[in-house]
Structure formats: structure tokens, C-alpha cells
C-alpha positions as CSV (number, residue, x, y, z in Angstrom):
1,M,0.0,-0.1,0.2
2,A,3.0,2.4,0.5
3,T,4.8,1.9,-2.3
4,A,1.8,2.0,-4.1
5,S,1.8,6.0,-2.7
6,I,4.5,6.3,-3.5
7,E,4.2,5.8,-7.0
8,E,0.9,8.0,-7.3
9,N,2.2,11.0,-5.7
10,P,5.9,10.9,-5.9
11,L,6.5,14.7,-5.0
12,N,4.0,15.1,-2.1
13,I,4.8,12.3,-0.8
14,F,7.7,13.6,0.9
15,R,4.7,15.6,2.9
16,N,2.6,12.4,4.1
17,L,5.3,10.1,5.6
18,D,3.3,8.7,8.3
19,I,2.8,6.1,6.2
20,I,5.8,4.0,6.8
21,K,5.4,1.9,9.7
22,A,7.2,3.1,12.6
23,E,8.9,-0.7,13.1
24,R,10.2,0.2,9.6
25,V,11.9,3.0,10.6
26,E,13.2,1.9,14.2
27,E,15.0,-1.3,12.0
28,F,16.2,1.4,9.8
29,R,17.3,3.2,12.6
30,R,19.6,0.8,13.9
31,L,21.1,-0.9,10.9
32,V,22.2,3.3,10.1
33,Y,23.6,3.5,13.9
34,E,25.3,-0.1,13.3
35,Y,27.2,1.0,10.1
36,A,28.2,4.2,11.0
37,T,29.8,3.0,14.3
38,A,31.9,-0.2,12.8
39,H,32.3,2.6,9.3
40,P,34.2,5.5,11.1
41,D,36.5,6.0,8.7
42,E,33.6,7.0,5.9
43,I,31.1,8.1,8.1
44,D,30.5,10.7,10.6
45,L,29.0,9.9,13.8
46,V,29.2,12.8,14.7
47,D,27.0,14.3,11.3
48,V,24.8,11.5,11.9
49,R,23.9,11.8,15.4
50,S,23.0,15.8,14.3
51,R,20.4,14.5,12.1
52,I,19.8,10.9,13.1
53,R,17.9,10.4,16.5
54,P,19.9,7.4,17.8
55,P,18.1,4.3,19.2
56,D,18.9,4.5,22.9
57,E,18.1,8.2,22.8
58,N,15.3,9.9,24.3
59,E,12.8,11.1,21.7
60,D,12.0,14.1,23.5
61,N,15.6,15.0,23.9
62,Y,16.0,15.8,20.1
63,P,14.6,19.4,18.9
64,K,10.9,19.5,18.1
65,A,10.6,18.6,14.2
66,A,7.9,19.6,12.0
67,I,8.9,15.9,10.3
68,P,10.0,13.3,12.6
69,D,12.6,11.2,11.7
70,W,12.2,13.3,8.6
71,M,16.3,12.1,7.0
72,L,15.1,8.3,8.1
73,K,12.0,8.6,6.2
74,R,13.1,10.1,3.0
75,L,16.0,7.9,2.2
76,L,13.7,4.7,2.9
77,V,11.8,6.3,0.5
78,S,14.0,7.6,-1.9
79,A,15.9,4.5,-2.2
80,K,16.6,2.3,-5.2
81,V,13.5,0.1,-4.5
82,P,11.9,2.5,-2.4
83,L,10.9,1.2,1.3
84,K,13.7,-2.1,1.2
85,L,16.2,-1.9,4.1
86,E,18.9,-2.7,2.0
87,F,18.2,-0.4,-0.9
88,A,17.9,2.4,1.7
89,M,21.1,1.4,3.9
90,A,22.7,2.0,0.1
91,K,21.1,5.7,-0.5
92,F,22.1,6.0,3.8
93,V,25.7,5.3,2.4
94,D,25.8,7.4,-0.4
95,V,24.1,10.8,1.5
96,F,26.8,10.1,4.3
97,K,29.7,9.5,2.7
98,F,29.4,12.7,0.4
99,R,28.5,14.6,4.3
100,A,31.0,13.0,5.4
101,H,33.2,14.3,2.2
102,W,32.2,17.6,2.8
103,K,33.3,17.9,7.1
104,L,29.3,18.9,7.1
105,S,28.8,18.6,10.3
106,T,31.6,21.2,11.2
107,L,30.7,23.6,8.3
108,T,29.3,26.8,9.4
109,A,28.3,30.1,7.8
110,R,32.0,31.8,9.3
111,N,34.5,29.0,7.5
112,T,32.3,29.1,4.4
113,L,30.9,32.3,3.7
114,P,33.5,34.8,3.2
115,V,33.2,38.5,4.0
116,E,33.3,39.3,0.0
117,F,30.1,37.1,-1.2
118,Y,28.1,39.4,1.4
119,K,29.1,42.0,-0.4
120,I,29.5,40.1,-4.1
121,V,26.5,37.8,-2.9
122,P,27.1,35.0,-5.4
123,F,24.6,32.9,-3.7
124,I,20.9,34.0,-2.3
125,A,18.3,32.1,-0.3
126,D,15.3,34.2,-0.1
127,G,12.3,34.4,-1.6
128,E,9.8,31.4,-3.0
129,D,8.8,30.4,-7.0
130,R,5.4,29.6,-7.5
131,D,5.7,25.7,-6.5
132,G,5.8,26.8,-2.6
133,N,10.0,26.2,-2.6
134,R,12.4,28.1,-1.2
135,L,14.7,29.5,-3.6
136,M,18.6,29.0,-3.6
137,I,20.1,31.3,-6.2
138,I,23.6,31.0,-7.5
139,R,25.1,33.2,-9.9
140,I,27.6,31.2,-11.8
141,R,28.3,34.7,-13.7
142,Y,31.3,35.1,-10.6
143,Y,32.5,31.9,-11.1
144,K,35.8,31.4,-12.3
145,K,37.9,28.1,-14.1
146,L,40.8,28.1,-11.6
147,P,42.6,25.4,-9.7
148,Q,40.3,24.3,-6.8
149,F,38.4,27.6,-6.8
150,E,35.2,25.0,-6.8
151,V,36.6,24.3,-3.7
152,I,35.1,27.1,-1.8
153,I,32.2,27.3,-4.3
154,K,31.2,23.9,-3.3
155,R,31.7,24.1,0.7
156,A,29.3,26.9,0.8
157,M,26.3,25.2,-1.9
158,V,26.8,22.5,0.9
159,Y,26.6,24.6,3.7
160,I,23.7,26.6,2.4
161,V,21.6,23.3,0.9
162,E,22.1,21.6,4.5
163,Q,20.6,24.7,6.9
164,I,17.5,25.0,4.4
165,D,16.9,21.4,4.8
166,R,17.4,21.9,8.4
167,L,14.8,24.9,8.8
168,Y,12.7,22.5,5.7
169,E,12.6,19.9,8.9
170,S,12.1,21.8,11.6
171,E,9.7,24.4,10.9
172,A,8.3,23.2,7.5
173,P,7.3,26.3,6.1
174,F,7.6,25.7,2.7
175,N,7.1,22.9,-0.1
176,G,11.2,22.3,-0.2
177,V,14.3,23.4,-2.5
178,G,14.2,25.4,-6.0
179,I,17.4,26.1,-7.3
180,L,18.1,28.6,-9.8
181,M,20.9,28.6,-11.4
182,D,21.7,32.0,-13.5
183,L,24.6,31.8,-16.2
184,T,23.8,35.5,-17.1
185,D,27.0,36.6,-18.6
186,F,28.7,33.0,-18.1
187,H,31.6,32.8,-20.3
188,Y,32.4,29.7,-22.2
189,R,36.1,29.7,-21.1
190,N,34.6,29.3,-17.9
191,V,32.1,26.7,-18.4
192,D,33.1,23.5,-15.8
193,L,30.8,20.8,-16.7
194,D,31.8,19.1,-13.2
195,L,30.5,22.2,-11.4
196,L,26.8,21.8,-12.8
197,Y,26.7,18.2,-12.5
198,F,27.9,18.8,-8.8
199,I,24.3,21.4,-8.4
200,I,22.6,19.3,-10.2
201,S,23.5,15.9,-8.0
202,L,22.7,17.8,-4.8
203,A,19.1,17.1,-5.1
204,F,20.4,13.3,-4.6
205,K,22.5,13.8,-1.4
206,W,19.2,15.9,0.3
207,P,16.8,13.6,-1.7
208,G,12.7,14.6,-1.7
209,N,13.9,18.1,-0.6
210,V,15.6,19.4,-3.8
211,R,12.4,19.9,-6.3
212,S,13.4,21.7,-8.6
213,V,15.9,23.1,-10.7
214,F,15.4,26.8,-13.1
215,I,18.5,27.4,-15.6
216,Y,18.2,31.1,-16.4
217,N,20.1,32.5,-20.1
218,L,21.5,29.2,-20.2
219,P,23.8,29.5,-23.5
220,M,23.9,27.7,-26.8
221,I,26.7,25.8,-26.1
222,L,24.9,24.1,-23.3
223,K,22.0,23.5,-24.8
224,M,22.9,19.8,-24.7
225,F,24.1,19.9,-20.5
226,L,19.9,20.5,-20.0
227,S,19.0,17.1,-21.6
228,V,21.8,15.2,-20.2
229,S,21.0,16.6,-17.2
230,Q,17.6,15.6,-16.6
231,K,18.3,12.4,-18.2
232,M,20.8,11.5,-15.1
233,I,18.0,12.8,-13.1
234,D,15.2,9.8,-15.1
235,T,17.9,7.3,-14.8
236,L,19.1,7.7,-11.0
237,S,15.7,8.3,-8.7
238,P,13.6,5.8,-8.6
239,I,10.4,8.1,-8.1
240,K,8.9,9.6,-11.1
241,T,9.9,12.8,-12.2
242,P,11.7,13.5,-8.4
243,V,13.1,16.9,-10.4
244,K,12.0,19.5,-12.6
245,L,15.0,20.9,-14.8
246,T,13.5,23.9,-16.4
247,S,15.1,26.2,-18.6
248,I,13.9,29.6,-18.5
249,D,14.9,33.8,-19.7
250,S,14.1,37.0,-18.9
251,K,10.0,36.3,-20.7
252,S,9.0,32.7,-19.2
253,I,10.6,33.5,-15.5
254,G,7.6,35.3,-14.5
255,N,5.8,31.8,-14.8
256,Y,7.7,29.9,-12.5
257,I,8.8,32.9,-9.6
258,A,6.4,36.0,-8.9
259,P,8.5,39.5,-9.6
260,D,8.3,40.1,-5.6
261,Q,9.5,36.8,-5.0
262,L,13.0,37.3,-7.8
263,P,15.7,39.6,-6.6
264,D,16.2,43.1,-8.7
265,F,18.7,42.0,-11.0
266,L,17.0,39.6,-12.2
267,G,14.2,42.1,-12.9
268,G,12.0,41.1,-9.6
269,L,11.0,43.2,-7.0
270,R,13.4,41.7,-3.9
271,P,16.0,44.0,-2.8
272,V,19.4,41.9,-2.2
273,K,20.6,41.9,1.1
274,T,24.5,42.4,1.1
275,E,24.9,43.2,5.2
276,V,27.6,41.4,6.5
277,P,27.4,39.0,9.8
278,A,29.8,41.0,12.5
279,D,32.2,37.6,12.8
280,A,32.0,36.5,9.0
281,L,35.8,36.4,8.1
282,P,37.4,37.6,4.9
283,L,38.0,35.0,2.1
284,E,42.5,35.1,2.8
285,E,41.9,34.0,6.5
286,I,39.3,31.0,5.2
287,L,42.1,29.7,2.1
288,H,45.0,29.6,5.0
289,S,42.4,27.6,7.3
290,L,41.3,25.1,3.6
291,E,45.4,24.8,3.2
292,D,44.8,20.6,2.7
293,L,42.5,21.3,0.1
294,I,43.5,24.2,-2.0
295,E,47.8,24.8,-2.4
296,P,49.0,28.0,-1.9
297,A,49.7,29.4,-5.0
298,N,46.0,28.5,-6.4
299,A,44.9,29.8,-3.0
300,K,46.8,32.9,-4.8
301,K,45.0,32.9,-7.5
302,I,41.3,33.0,-6.4
303,L,42.5,35.6,-4.0
304,D,43.4,38.5,-6.6
305,Y,40.4,37.5,-8.6
306,V,37.9,37.7,-5.9
307,K,39.7,40.7,-5.0
308,E,39.4,41.9,-8.8
309,L,35.8,41.4,-8.5
310,M,35.6,44.0,-5.4
311,K,36.6,46.5,-7.0
312,N,32.5,47.0,-8.3
313,Y,31.3,46.5,-5.0
């Protein structure tokens, strides 16, 4: 019965996870912690505990969630064969290995979003599309294909999506996440298909939350990217049409996002916030803290490029 409901209502199923039997959830919880405890080299147990209540932990000791056991239930539903424990475990390993790779339990606004980002605003998590999904806007125009620059960009995106996901779990004031990739003035020399596919792949690392991906002003040279990405989504997901991938421009964007939900640089009425938090760190300090990931010579190139961007702000 549960599987049939999943097939009939693929997107809204994440709003009705009570159809999953409590016994299945508890068995999955036990398996998750057995695996995480036995594989500390690939799974961050601190991260697991931050998103999944341990079997022996009293539910009252965890923050009240709008969607109880959201992480466990979404993994069960989005597994290759929905609700089957062995496939749900494979999904858990995939998602939490990704999280461990990016050291998600250690990421904060302070160590991922430098002062310069608050002024340039390459990322915006504000507003909603017409389906009620919280928008995460990524301004690809500021990306330059420099060695290891993608580390800074990817860490920031991973942190932001995680914060939206936690908000969804605790309050659920919106339906999910809509990612908008703004490719306005994006030069073909900076095309980085790895980065673009990484953005698409976020839908599978936070299953059930990323509902749509809009690509704004897609250059002709990347038209093939759109069809290949949609095929990737359709192939990798067991749930029919889990993510809508849509190419939009200035004429069609209003069909998907109302003007009062769009930032002014996309023709909308929403002012862009550029206030810098008091504890924000400059990019140079963040780069210094990432010496194990970014070579000094590459860090200098990244810093020089961002300094050049800052001349306009």
C-alpha cells in the first residue's frame, strides 16, 4: 500500500511520510547506527547524530521537528527500491559518505561564507517559486575556472542547502528547495561541467527536498547539458519526475517565480541583502584554513580574482 502511494504521488509523498510503519523506521535506525559505528573512516558519527536520533536516545531530548525522523524516512522513500532496507542502507551510505567528504558537521557560515561573498552575493537563499519551494540562487557569472576554486564554491553550496534542509525539517514552512542557476554573462571559457553536474547532484544528496532546478539564460553551447542532466535525474531516481529541470529566460521566468519573490538583478522586486555579519571572516583567512585542500599557489590566484571582483563593490 505504501509503495503504491509513493508511485501515485511522487513529489508530495515527502509531506506524508506517516505512511511508513514505525517498525520499519526503527529497524532502519538500528542498521544505520550499526554501520556508522563500524565505519568511522567513511561516515561521520557526529554528523549522523545531528540528523538521526540514535536508537537509545529519548525522543524528548531531540528538537521538536515538523517532520519527525525526516532523514530516515526520506532515505527509505528515495531508495532505489523504496522502503526496502537493503536499498535504503545503500542510499544512507551514499548520502552520508558525501556529507563526511565535505565535513558537513564542521561547516558554519563563518568558515564557508567569506566577507566578500556577502558583498558580491554569489548565493541567495530567499524567496519562493510558484510551487512554494524556497529559492537558492547561484550566480554562476562570478565563477571562474581556476584550479581548486570549486572547493570554495562547493563548500558554500553544501552548507547553504543543509541549512535550508534543517529549516524544512524543523518548521516546514515551504514545500522544498528550488535551485536557480543564473548563467547571465557566463563566459564559455569558464564552463565547468563538473561544477554544473555537482549542482544538479545536490538533489540526490538531500533527497525529497530539492524539487526543481531552473537554469536561467542557458547559453546555446550548453543546451546539451540540459537534456543530459534530465536523463541523469530520470535514471538515478526511483521516483517518477522527482526534480523538474527547466530552462528559463527573462520572458518565461515570471511563469515560475513571481516578481515579488525575485531579486532585482533578475528583474524582480526583492532587494538583495548585502549586510555582512560581524563575525564573518575574509576570504584570505578561510583559504589559509583550507591549506590541506587548496594549494598556496592556487589560493593566491583565487584571492587575486575575488579582489578584482571586489573593485566593483
